[in-house]
PyMOL Python script that loads the backbone (N, CA, C, O; Angstrom):
from pymol import cmd

cmd.read_pdbstr("""\
ATOM      1  N   UNK A   1      -9.149 103.223  -7.118  1.00  0.00           N
ATOM      2  CA  UNK A   1     -10.290 102.344  -6.979  1.00  0.00           C
ATOM      3  C   UNK A   1      -9.783 100.955  -6.601  1.00  0.00           C
ATOM      4  O   UNK A   1      -8.850 100.445  -7.220  1.00  0.00           O
ATOM      5  N   UNK A   2     -10.377 100.358  -5.612  1.00  0.00           N
ATOM      6  CA  UNK A   2      -9.997  99.035  -5.123  1.00  0.00           C
ATOM      7  C   UNK A   2     -11.131  98.052  -5.411  1.00  0.00           C
ATOM      8  O   UNK A   2     -12.253  98.218  -4.934  1.00  0.00           O
ATOM      9  N   UNK A   3     -10.813  97.027  -6.202  1.00  0.00           N
ATOM     10  CA  UNK A   3     -11.807  96.000  -6.508  1.00  0.00           C
ATOM     11  C   UNK A   3     -11.445  94.759  -5.707  1.00  0.00           C
ATOM     12  O   UNK A   3     -10.355  94.208  -5.856  1.00  0.00           O
ATOM     13  N   UNK A   4     -12.340  94.338  -4.883  1.00  0.00           N
ATOM     14  CA  UNK A   4     -12.112  93.154  -4.056  1.00  0.00           C
ATOM     15  C   UNK A   4     -13.006  92.038  -4.582  1.00  0.00           C
ATOM     16  O   UNK A   4     -14.222  92.193  -4.692  1.00  0.00           O
ATOM     17  N   UNK A   5     -12.382  90.921  -4.901  1.00  0.00           N
ATOM     18  CA  UNK A   5     -13.126  89.765  -5.382  1.00  0.00           C
ATOM     19  C   UNK A   5     -12.710  88.572  -4.547  1.00  0.00           C
ATOM     20  O   UNK A   5     -11.526  88.240  -4.476  1.00  0.00           O
ATOM     21  N   UNK A   6     -13.653  87.940  -3.930  1.00  0.00           N
ATOM     22  CA  UNK A   6     -13.373  86.763  -3.115  1.00  0.00           C
ATOM     23  C   UNK A   6     -14.132  85.589  -3.723  1.00  0.00           C
ATOM     24  O   UNK A   6     -15.363  85.568  -3.719  1.00  0.00           O
ATOM     25  N   UNK A   7     -13.399  84.625  -4.238  1.00  0.00           N
ATOM     26  CA  UNK A   7     -14.013  83.442  -4.828  1.00  0.00           C
ATOM     27  C   UNK A   7     -14.188  82.393  -3.740  1.00  0.00           C
ATOM     28  O   UNK A   7     -13.212  81.842  -3.231  1.00  0.00           O
ATOM     29  N   UNK A   8     -15.407  82.130  -3.399  1.00  0.00           N
ATOM     30  CA  UNK A   8     -15.693  81.131  -2.374  1.00  0.00           C
ATOM     31  C   UNK A   8     -16.047  79.781  -2.995  1.00  0.00           C
ATOM     32  O   UNK A   8     -16.462  78.864  -2.285  1.00  0.00           O
ATOM     33  N   UNK A   9     -15.888  79.653  -4.292  1.00  0.00           N
ATOM     34  CA  UNK A   9     -16.178  78.387  -4.959  1.00  0.00           C
ATOM     35  C   UNK A   9     -17.667  78.081  -5.064  1.00  0.00           C
ATOM     36  O   UNK A   9     -18.046  76.927  -5.258  1.00  0.00           O
ATOM     37  N   UNK A  10     -18.491  79.070  -4.942  1.00  0.00           N
ATOM     38  CA  UNK A  10     -19.933  78.868  -4.999  1.00  0.00           C
ATOM     39  C   UNK A  10     -20.417  79.130  -6.422  1.00  0.00           C
ATOM     40  O   UNK A  10     -20.559  80.279  -6.841  1.00  0.00           O
ATOM     41  N   UNK A  11     -20.666  78.049  -7.156  1.00  0.00           N
ATOM     42  CA  UNK A  11     -21.089  78.189  -8.545  1.00  0.00           C
ATOM     43  C   UNK A  11     -22.581  77.958  -8.712  1.00  0.00           C
ATOM     44  O   UNK A  11     -23.091  77.962  -9.833  1.00  0.00           O
ATOM     45  N   UNK A  12     -23.272  77.758  -7.618  1.00  0.00           N
ATOM     46  CA  UNK A  12     -24.713  77.626  -7.683  1.00  0.00           C
ATOM     47  C   UNK A  12     -25.239  76.205  -7.750  1.00  0.00           C
ATOM     48  O   UNK A  12     -26.452  76.001  -7.705  1.00  0.00           O
ATOM     49  N   UNK A  13     -24.363  75.221  -7.855  1.00  0.00           N
ATOM     50  CA  UNK A  13     -24.805  73.843  -7.937  1.00  0.00           C
ATOM     51  C   UNK A  13     -24.168  73.039  -6.821  1.00  0.00           C
ATOM     52  O   UNK A  13     -22.975  73.180  -6.550  1.00  0.00           O
ATOM     53  N   UNK A  14     -24.952  72.202  -6.179  1.00  0.00           N
ATOM     54  CA  UNK A  14     -24.444  71.366  -5.094  1.00  0.00           C
ATOM     55  C   UNK A  14     -23.876  70.084  -5.688  1.00  0.00           C
ATOM     56  O   UNK A  14     -24.562  69.396  -6.444  1.00  0.00           O
ATOM     57  N   UNK A  15     -22.632  69.755  -5.355  1.00  0.00           N
ATOM     58  CA  UNK A  15     -21.991  68.579  -5.956  1.00  0.00           C
ATOM     59  C   UNK A  15     -22.563  67.258  -5.449  1.00  0.00           C
ATOM     60  O   UNK A  15     -22.189  66.196  -5.946  1.00  0.00           O
ATOM     61  N   UNK A  16     -23.445  67.309  -4.487  1.00  0.00           N
ATOM     62  CA  UNK A  16     -24.103  66.098  -4.021  1.00  0.00           C
ATOM     63  C   UNK A  16     -25.338  65.728  -4.829  1.00  0.00           C
ATOM     64  O   UNK A  16     -25.864  64.624  -4.691  1.00  0.00           O
ATOM     65  N   UNK A  17     -25.800  66.641  -5.667  1.00  0.00           N
ATOM     66  CA  UNK A  17     -26.974  66.377  -6.498  1.00  0.00           C
ATOM     67  C   UNK A  17     -26.622  65.408  -7.625  1.00  0.00           C
ATOM     68  O   UNK A  17     -25.580  65.556  -8.264  1.00  0.00           O
ATOM     69  N   UNK A  18     -27.478  64.424  -7.872  1.00  0.00           N
ATOM     70  CA  UNK A  18     -27.215  63.435  -8.918  1.00  0.00           C
ATOM     71  C   UNK A  18     -27.080  64.075 -10.297  1.00  0.00           C
ATOM     72  O   UNK A  18     -26.344  63.562 -11.140  1.00  0.00           O
ATOM     73  N   UNK A  19     -27.769  65.176 -10.541  1.00  0.00           N
ATOM     74  CA  UNK A  19     -27.654  65.860 -11.830  1.00  0.00           C
ATOM     75  C   UNK A  19     -26.268  66.447 -12.054  1.00  0.00           C
ATOM     76  O   UNK A  19     -25.921  66.790 -13.184  1.00  0.00           O
ATOM     77  N   UNK A  20     -25.477  66.568 -11.008  1.00  0.00           N
ATOM     78  CA  UNK A  20     -24.141  67.152 -11.115  1.00  0.00           C
ATOM     79  C   UNK A  20     -23.054  66.088 -11.201  1.00  0.00           C
ATOM     80  O   UNK A  20     -21.871  66.426 -11.243  1.00  0.00           O
ATOM     81  N   UNK A  21     -23.420  64.837 -11.228  1.00  0.00           N
ATOM     82  CA  UNK A  21     -22.449  63.746 -11.284  1.00  0.00           C
ATOM     83  C   UNK A  21     -21.992  63.522 -12.724  1.00  0.00           C
ATOM     84  O   UNK A  21     -22.697  63.864 -13.674  1.00  0.00           O
ATOM     85  N   UNK A  22     -20.804  62.944 -12.870  1.00  0.00           N
ATOM     86  CA  UNK A  22     -20.296  62.609 -14.200  1.00  0.00           C
ATOM     87  C   UNK A  22     -20.779  61.224 -14.611  1.00  0.00           C
ATOM     88  O   UNK A  22     -21.344  60.486 -13.804  1.00  0.00           O
ATOM     89  N   UNK A  23     -20.552  60.889 -15.857  1.00  0.00           N
ATOM     90  CA  UNK A  23     -20.926  59.583 -16.388  1.00  0.00           C
ATOM     91  C   UNK A  23     -19.653  58.811 -16.693  1.00  0.00           C
ATOM     92  O   UNK A  23     -18.721  59.354 -17.286  1.00  0.00           O
ATOM     93  N   UNK A  24     -19.611  57.551 -16.290  1.00  0.00           N
ATOM     94  CA  UNK A  24     -18.511  56.669 -16.664  1.00  0.00           C
ATOM     95  C   UNK A  24     -19.106  55.585 -17.548  1.00  0.00           C
ATOM     96  O   UNK A  24     -19.962  54.811 -17.121  1.00  0.00           O
ATOM     97  N   UNK A  25     -18.640  55.548 -18.777  1.00  0.00           N
ATOM     98  CA  UNK A  25     -19.125  54.560 -19.733  1.00  0.00           C
ATOM     99  C   UNK A  25     -17.926  53.814 -20.283  1.00  0.00           C
ATOM    100  O   UNK A  25     -16.953  54.428 -20.722  1.00  0.00           O
ATOM    101  N   UNK A  26     -17.994  52.499 -20.260  1.00  0.00           N
ATOM    102  CA  UNK A  26     -16.863  51.701 -20.730  1.00  0.00           C
ATOM    103  C   UNK A  26     -17.381  50.491 -21.499  1.00  0.00           C
ATOM    104  O   UNK A  26     -18.430  49.930 -21.181  1.00  0.00           O
ATOM    105  N   UNK A  27     -16.628  50.111 -22.503  1.00  0.00           N
ATOM    106  CA  UNK A  27     -16.956  48.904 -23.240  1.00  0.00           C
ATOM    107  C   UNK A  27     -15.673  48.324 -23.796  1.00  0.00           C
ATOM    108  O   UNK A  27     -14.681  49.032 -23.964  1.00  0.00           O
ATOM    109  N   UNK A  28     -15.698  47.051 -24.076  1.00  0.00           N
ATOM    110  CA  UNK A  28     -14.535  46.352 -24.594  1.00  0.00           C
ATOM    111  C   UNK A  28     -14.511  44.944 -24.046  1.00  0.00           C
ATOM    112  O   UNK A  28     -15.404  44.545 -23.298  1.00  0.00           O
ATOM    113  N   UNK A  29     -13.488  44.188 -24.417  1.00  0.00           N
ATOM    114  CA  UNK A  29     -13.460  42.772 -24.042  1.00  0.00           C
ATOM    115  C   UNK A  29     -13.356  42.525 -22.538  1.00  0.00           C
ATOM    116  O   UNK A  29     -13.709  41.439 -22.076  1.00  0.00           O
ATOM    117  N   UNK A  30     -12.891  43.484 -21.776  1.00  0.00           N
ATOM    118  CA  UNK A  30     -12.744  43.291 -20.330  1.00  0.00           C
ATOM    119  C   UNK A  30     -14.004  43.640 -19.541  1.00  0.00           C
ATOM    120  O   UNK A  30     -14.121  43.288 -18.367  1.00  0.00           O
ATOM    121  N   UNK A  31     -14.942  44.328 -20.182  1.00  0.00           N
ATOM    122  CA  UNK A  31     -16.117  44.818 -19.467  1.00  0.00           C
ATOM    123  C   UNK A  31     -17.351  43.967 -19.754  1.00  0.00           C
ATOM    124  O   UNK A  31     -17.568  43.520 -20.880  1.00  0.00           O
ATOM    125  N   UNK A  32     -18.156  43.753 -18.712  1.00  0.00           N
ATOM    126  CA  UNK A  32     -19.421  43.040 -18.865  1.00  0.00           C
ATOM    127  C   UNK A  32     -20.373  43.873 -19.726  1.00  0.00           C
ATOM    128  O   UNK A  32     -20.347  45.104 -19.691  1.00  0.00           O
ATOM    129  N   UNK A  33     -21.195  43.193 -20.485  1.00  0.00           N
ATOM    130  CA  UNK A  33     -22.192  43.883 -21.307  1.00  0.00           C
ATOM    131  C   UNK A  33     -23.396  44.262 -20.453  1.00  0.00           C
ATOM    132  O   UNK A  33     -23.810  43.512 -19.570  1.00  0.00           O
ATOM    133  N   UNK A  34     -23.945  45.427 -20.729  1.00  0.00           N
ATOM    134  CA  UNK A  34     -25.170  45.910 -20.076  1.00  0.00           C
ATOM    135  C   UNK A  34     -25.062  45.986 -18.561  1.00  0.00           C
ATOM    136  O   UNK A  34     -26.075  45.923 -17.865  1.00  0.00           O
ATOM    137  N   UNK A  35     -23.862  46.118 -18.049  1.00  0.00           N
ATOM    138  CA  UNK A  35     -23.668  46.229 -16.601  1.00  0.00           C
ATOM    139  C   UNK A  35     -23.930  47.666 -16.167  1.00  0.00           C
ATOM    140  O   UNK A  35     -23.434  48.607 -16.788  1.00  0.00           O
ATOM    141  N   UNK A  36     -24.700  47.833 -15.116  1.00  0.00           N
ATOM    142  CA  UNK A  36     -24.967  49.155 -14.557  1.00  0.00           C
ATOM    143  C   UNK A  36     -24.407  49.171 -13.143  1.00  0.00           C
ATOM    144  O   UNK A  36     -24.812  48.381 -12.290  1.00  0.00           O
ATOM    145  N   UNK A  37     -23.484  50.070 -12.913  1.00  0.00           N
ATOM    146  CA  UNK A  37     -22.797  50.173 -11.626  1.00  0.00           C
ATOM    147  C   UNK A  37     -23.511  51.150 -10.707  1.00  0.00           C
ATOM    148  O   UNK A  37     -24.258  52.022 -11.150  1.00  0.00           O
ATOM    149  N   UNK A  38     -23.266  50.983  -9.436  1.00  0.00           N
ATOM    150  CA  UNK A  38     -23.663  52.003  -8.470  1.00  0.00           C
ATOM    151  C   UNK A  38     -22.763  53.214  -8.695  1.00  0.00           C
ATOM    152  O   UNK A  38     -21.652  53.054  -9.202  1.00  0.00           O
ATOM    153  N   UNK A  39     -23.197  54.404  -8.341  1.00  0.00           N
ATOM    154  CA  UNK A  39     -22.321  55.583  -8.474  1.00  0.00           C
ATOM    155  C   UNK A  39     -21.031  55.405  -7.674  1.00  0.00           C
ATOM    156  O   UNK A  39     -21.033  54.829  -6.586  1.00  0.00           O
ATOM    157  N   UNK A  40     -19.929  55.912  -8.236  1.00  0.00           N
ATOM    158  CA  UNK A  40     -18.646  55.840  -7.537  1.00  0.00           C
ATOM    159  C   UNK A  40     -17.837  57.087  -7.836  1.00  0.00           C
ATOM    160  O   UNK A  40     -18.071  57.771  -8.833  1.00  0.00           O
ATOM    161  N   UNK A  41     -16.879  57.378  -6.961  1.00  0.00           N
ATOM    162  CA  UNK A  41     -16.009  58.539  -7.138  1.00  0.00           C
ATOM    163  C   UNK A  41     -14.973  58.249  -8.218  1.00  0.00           C
ATOM    164  O   UNK A  41     -14.510  57.117  -8.354  1.00  0.00           O
ATOM    165  N   UNK A  42     -14.615  59.262  -8.976  1.00  0.00           N
ATOM    166  CA  UNK A  42     -13.682  59.086 -10.094  1.00  0.00           C
ATOM    167  C   UNK A  42     -12.289  58.654  -9.644  1.00  0.00           C
ATOM    168  O   UNK A  42     -11.506  58.179 -10.466  1.00  0.00           O
ATOM    169  N   UNK A  43     -11.968  58.802  -8.386  1.00  0.00           N
ATOM    170  CA  UNK A  43     -10.655  58.378  -7.888  1.00  0.00           C
ATOM    171  C   UNK A  43     -10.455  56.870  -8.063  1.00  0.00           C
ATOM    172  O   UNK A  43      -9.319  56.396  -8.089  1.00  0.00           O
ATOM    173  N   UNK A  44     -11.539  56.122  -8.181  1.00  0.00           N
ATOM    174  CA  UNK A  44     -11.450  54.666  -8.325  1.00  0.00           C
ATOM    175  C   UNK A  44     -11.192  54.228  -9.769  1.00  0.00           C
ATOM    176  O   UNK A  44     -11.005  53.037 -10.018  1.00  0.00           O
ATOM    177  N   UNK A  45     -11.179  55.148 -10.709  1.00  0.00           N
ATOM    178  CA  UNK A  45     -10.886  54.801 -12.100  1.00  0.00           C
ATOM    179  C   UNK A  45      -9.402  54.483 -12.283  1.00  0.00           C
ATOM    180  O   UNK A  45      -9.045  53.650 -13.116  1.00  0.00           O
ATOM    181  N   UNK A  46      -8.539  55.141 -11.512  1.00  0.00           N
ATOM    182  CA  UNK A  46      -7.090  54.923 -11.660  1.00  0.00           C
ATOM    183  C   UNK A  46      -6.687  53.462 -11.444  1.00  0.00           C
ATOM    184  O   UNK A  46      -6.008  52.903 -12.305  1.00  0.00           O
ATOM    185  N   UNK A  47      -7.073  52.817 -10.339  1.00  0.00           N
ATOM    186  CA  UNK A  47      -6.675  51.412 -10.201  1.00  0.00           C
ATOM    187  C   UNK A  47      -7.307  50.511 -11.258  1.00  0.00           C
ATOM    188  O   UNK A  47      -6.718  49.501 -11.644  1.00  0.00           O
ATOM    189  N   UNK A  48      -8.496  50.867 -11.727  1.00  0.00           N
ATOM    190  CA  UNK A  48      -9.136  50.107 -12.800  1.00  0.00           C
ATOM    191  C   UNK A  48      -8.312  50.190 -14.079  1.00  0.00           C
ATOM    192  O   UNK A  48      -8.058  49.169 -14.718  1.00  0.00           O
ATOM    193  N   UNK A  49      -7.898  51.381 -14.454  1.00  0.00           N
ATOM    194  CA  UNK A  49      -7.096  51.557 -15.668  1.00  0.00           C
ATOM    195  C   UNK A  49      -5.743  50.859 -15.546  1.00  0.00           C
ATOM    196  O   UNK A  49      -5.258  50.272 -16.513  1.00  0.00           O
ATOM    197  N   UNK A  50      -5.142  50.919 -14.380  1.00  0.00           N
ATOM    198  CA  UNK A  50      -3.860  50.227 -14.178  1.00  0.00           C
ATOM    199  C   UNK A  50      -4.026  48.725 -14.365  1.00  0.00           C
ATOM    200  O   UNK A  50      -3.176  48.076 -14.976  1.00  0.00           O
ATOM    201  N   UNK A  51      -5.115  48.173 -13.843  1.00  0.00           N
ATOM    202  CA  UNK A  51      -5.361  46.739 -14.016  1.00  0.00           C
ATOM    203  C   UNK A  51      -5.543  46.402 -15.488  1.00  0.00           C
ATOM    204  O   UNK A  51      -4.960  45.435 -15.978  1.00  0.00           O
ATOM    205  N   UNK A  52      -6.345  47.190 -16.197  1.00  0.00           N
ATOM    206  CA  UNK A  52      -6.602  46.923 -17.608  1.00  0.00           C
ATOM    207  C   UNK A  52      -5.337  47.042 -18.453  1.00  0.00           C
ATOM    208  O   UNK A  52      -5.149  46.287 -19.406  1.00  0.00           O
ATOM    209  N   UNK A  53      -4.478  47.984 -18.104  1.00  0.00           N
ATOM    210  CA  UNK A  53      -3.238  48.204 -18.851  1.00  0.00           C
ATOM    211  C   UNK A  53      -2.089  47.339 -18.355  1.00  0.00           C
ATOM    212  O   UNK A  53      -0.994  47.355 -18.916  1.00  0.00           O
ATOM    213  N   UNK A  54      -2.355  46.583 -17.295  1.00  0.00           N
ATOM    214  CA  UNK A  54      -1.357  45.697 -16.690  1.00  0.00           C
ATOM    215  C   UNK A  54      -0.097  46.451 -16.292  1.00  0.00           C
ATOM    216  O   UNK A  54       1.023  46.029 -16.580  1.00  0.00           O
ATOM    217  N   UNK A  55      -0.312  47.585 -15.616  1.00  0.00           N
ATOM    218  CA  UNK A  55       0.806  48.361 -15.074  1.00  0.00           C
ATOM    219  C   UNK A  55       0.660  48.443 -13.562  1.00  0.00           C
ATOM    220  O   UNK A  55      -0.449  48.438 -13.029  1.00  0.00           O
ATOM    221  N   UNK A  56       1.786  48.517 -12.891  1.00  0.00           N
ATOM    222  CA  UNK A  56       1.801  48.634 -11.434  1.00  0.00           C
ATOM    223  C   UNK A  56       1.406  50.055 -11.047  1.00  0.00           C
ATOM    224  O   UNK A  56       2.066  51.008 -11.463  1.00  0.00           O
ATOM    225  N   UNK A  57       0.350  50.216 -10.264  1.00  0.00           N
ATOM    226  CA  UNK A  57      -0.066  51.576  -9.904  1.00  0.00           C
ATOM    227  C   UNK A  57       0.876  52.217  -8.892  1.00  0.00           C
ATOM    228  O   UNK A  57       1.447  51.542  -8.035  1.00  0.00           O
ATOM    229  N   UNK A  58       1.023  53.516  -9.010  1.00  0.00           N
ATOM    230  CA  UNK A  58       1.732  54.293  -7.991  1.00  0.00           C
ATOM    231  C   UNK A  58       0.805  54.371  -6.775  1.00  0.00           C
ATOM    232  O   UNK A  58      -0.382  54.062  -6.881  1.00  0.00           O
ATOM    233  N   UNK A  59       1.335  54.778  -5.634  1.00  0.00           N
ATOM    234  CA  UNK A  59       0.456  54.925  -4.463  1.00  0.00           C
ATOM    235  C   UNK A  59      -0.732  55.838  -4.786  1.00  0.00           C
ATOM    236  O   UNK A  59      -0.576  56.881  -5.422  1.00  0.00           O
ATOM    237  N   UNK A  60      -1.907  55.428  -4.340  1.00  0.00           N
ATOM    238  CA  UNK A  60      -3.127  56.180  -4.645  1.00  0.00           C
ATOM    239  C   UNK A  60      -4.167  55.910  -3.569  1.00  0.00           C
ATOM    240  O   UNK A  60      -3.969  55.067  -2.694  1.00  0.00           O
ATOM    241  N   UNK A  61      -5.262  56.627  -3.643  1.00  0.00           N
ATOM    242  CA  UNK A  61      -6.341  56.475  -2.667  1.00  0.00           C
ATOM    243  C   UNK A  61      -7.564  55.771  -3.244  1.00  0.00           C
ATOM    244  O   UNK A  61      -8.589  55.663  -2.570  1.00  0.00           O
ATOM    245  N   UNK A  62      -7.471  55.296  -4.472  1.00  0.00           N
ATOM    246  CA  UNK A  62      -8.593  54.595  -5.087  1.00  0.00           C
ATOM    247  C   UNK A  62      -8.627  53.140  -4.657  1.00  0.00           C
ATOM    248  O   UNK A  62      -7.697  52.642  -4.022  1.00  0.00           O
ATOM    249  N   UNK A  63      -9.704  52.469  -5.009  1.00  0.00           N
ATOM    250  CA  UNK A  63      -9.859  51.059  -4.674  1.00  0.00           C
ATOM    251  C   UNK A  63     -10.417  50.307  -5.878  1.00  0.00           C
ATOM    252  O   UNK A  63     -11.468  50.663  -6.411  1.00  0.00           O
ATOM    253  N   UNK A  64      -9.713  49.275  -6.298  1.00  0.00           N
ATOM    254  CA  UNK A  64     -10.176  48.447  -7.406  1.00  0.00           C
ATOM    255  C   UNK A  64     -11.460  47.714  -7.031  1.00  0.00           C
ATOM    256  O   UNK A  64     -12.268  47.395  -7.903  1.00  0.00           O
ATOM    257  N   UNK A  65     -11.653  47.449  -5.755  1.00  0.00           N
ATOM    258  CA  UNK A  65     -12.854  46.741  -5.299  1.00  0.00           C
ATOM    259  C   UNK A  65     -14.134  47.482  -5.680  1.00  0.00           C
ATOM    260  O   UNK A  65     -15.189  46.864  -5.823  1.00  0.00           O
ATOM    261  N   UNK A  66     -14.048  48.786  -5.841  1.00  0.00           N
ATOM    262  CA  UNK A  66     -15.229  49.590  -6.179  1.00  0.00           C
ATOM    263  C   UNK A  66     -15.671  49.346  -7.620  1.00  0.00           C
ATOM    264  O   UNK A  66     -16.867  49.388  -7.909  1.00  0.00           O
ATOM    265  N   UNK A  67     -14.729  49.093  -8.527  1.00  0.00           N
ATOM    266  CA  UNK A  67     -15.050  48.990  -9.955  1.00  0.00           C
ATOM    267  C   UNK A  67     -14.880  47.592 -10.540  1.00  0.00           C
ATOM    268  O   UNK A  67     -15.273  47.370 -11.686  1.00  0.00           O
ATOM    269  N   UNK A  68     -14.317  46.650  -9.809  1.00  0.00           N
ATOM    270  CA  UNK A  68     -13.996  45.359 -10.417  1.00  0.00           C
ATOM    271  C   UNK A  68     -15.226  44.527 -10.769  1.00  0.00           C
ATOM    272  O   UNK A  68     -15.116  43.590 -11.560  1.00  0.00           O
ATOM    273  N   UNK A  69     -16.392  44.841 -10.209  1.00  0.00           N
ATOM    274  CA  UNK A  69     -17.605  44.106 -10.572  1.00  0.00           C
ATOM    275  C   UNK A  69     -18.008  44.329 -12.023  1.00  0.00           C
ATOM    276  O   UNK A  69     -18.755  43.526 -12.584  1.00  0.00           O
ATOM    277  N   UNK A  70     -17.532  45.393 -12.635  1.00  0.00           N
ATOM    278  CA  UNK A  70     -17.885  45.655 -14.030  1.00  0.00           C
ATOM    279  C   UNK A  70     -17.008  44.871 -15.009  1.00  0.00           C
ATOM    280  O   UNK A  70     -17.241  44.902 -16.218  1.00  0.00           O
ATOM    281  N   UNK A  71     -16.001  44.170 -14.483  1.00  0.00           N
ATOM    282  CA  UNK A  71     -15.084  43.410 -15.330  1.00  0.00           C
ATOM    283  C   UNK A  71     -15.472  41.938 -15.381  1.00  0.00           C
ATOM    284  O   UNK A  71     -16.005  41.387 -14.418  1.00  0.00           O
ATOM    285  N   UNK A  72     -15.194  41.311 -16.521  1.00  0.00           N
ATOM    286  CA  UNK A  72     -15.322  39.862 -16.620  1.00  0.00           C
ATOM    287  C   UNK A  72     -14.219  39.245 -15.783  1.00  0.00           C
ATOM    288  O   UNK A  72     -13.088  39.728 -15.813  1.00  0.00           O
ATOM    289  N   UNK A  73     -14.511  38.208 -15.051  1.00  0.00           N
ATOM    290  CA  UNK A  73     -13.458  37.507 -14.301  1.00  0.00           C
ATOM    291  C   UNK A  73     -12.987  36.338 -15.150  1.00  0.00           C
ATOM    292  O   UNK A  73     -13.725  35.388 -15.410  1.00  0.00           O
ATOM    293  N   UNK A  74     -11.735  36.439 -15.572  1.00  0.00           N
ATOM    294  CA  UNK A  74     -11.180  35.396 -16.457  1.00  0.00           C
ATOM    295  C   UNK A  74      -9.981  34.763 -15.825  1.00  0.00           C
ATOM    296  O   UNK A  74      -9.375  33.866 -16.412  1.00  0.00           O
TER     297      UNK A  74
END
""", "prot")
cmd.dss("prot")
cmd.show_as("cartoon", "prot")
cmd.util.cbc("prot")
cmd.orient("prot")
């Protein structure tokens, strides 16, 4: 008996639907209170975390410009 299974990655939900998006919630001394951001891709969290931790980021495809509006400018 030969069982053929081909996974085409179709799980029934379209990743473009807003109901399928993740939530990014942050609070602390570096973040503005009650700030609501436009939706953004999670790839932009890496440069944000590097800035907050004061570490030099490795090469990446994210952009701090996407998330820096949620930070207090000090």
